[in-house]
N, C-alpha and C positions, 0 to 999 in steps of 0.2 A: 410502517415507510414504505413506499413506494419507490419503481425504478426512477417515475423522472425526480423526487422528491429526492433520492441518495443522490441521483447526477447534477441538480440546483445547486446545491450543499458540498460539492465535492471543491476542495482544492488542490491547488500542487503546493507541497511541502519540500523543502531541503531534510534528508533524512541523514546531513552528515553532523556523526557525535552521537546521535542516539542507540542507544542498545537494545537490541530483541533477544529476545529468550528468557535465561532466569539470572539469578546473583552466581549462580557454579558456573553456566557456559552462555555465551551470550554474543552476537555478531554484530559490529558496527561497520552498516554496509555506509554506500555513499555515491550520492545522486537525489535523484528525485522523486517525488510519488505520488499517488493519488491520497489525499487525505482526508476523511469527514469528521468533523468537531466532534459528535456523538460516539463514533463506530468505531474509528481507526483510522490504520493505512490499509490500504485495497492490499490482500494478496493472492495471489492466481495457483497458489501450490507450489509456493517456492518454498522447498525446506530446506536446511539444511540437513542432508542425510546422516553426517556424524555427530553430530550434537540433538537431532530430530527437532531444530528451533525453526517456528513460520518468519519469512523473510517479507516483506513488502515487494511489490512488482515496480521495478527499477528496469525500463524498458532502455533496449541499446540506446534509441535514437534521445532518453533525456526529454528534457521538458518539453520538447516539438511534437513529439512522440503526443504524453499527455495529454497538451494543448488540443492537439487534434482528435483524441478519445473523448475528451468534454465538449468542443466545436461538433464533434459527431450525434451528440445526442448519449454519451456514454456506453457504459458495458450495456447488451442487450439482455442481459438476465444477472442480479447480484447474489440469484440464490446460492450459487458454487462459490461463493467469493470468501475468502479468508479473514475477518477486520482483526487487523494487527497492531496493538499497543506497546508502546515502548517501553521498556526499564523506567527511564527516567524523563 
């Protein structure tokens, strides 16, 4: 999938209530993240260092920042993105 295809399929999704990690150690973040139905949530190296869990990118500006990212044409490169799927 190329950059344009990925960007066109991105959605803004609320992560409240979702678990990221393993059944033994997980995080339950709150907020909004970019989501791709096939690949999962966009992570930009946001890792919980104590438990080694990858977390989705949850910008301080929330939904507005994510809309701006999509309207600007998405990320410049998806090669460095960590795609993260929740446990539930």
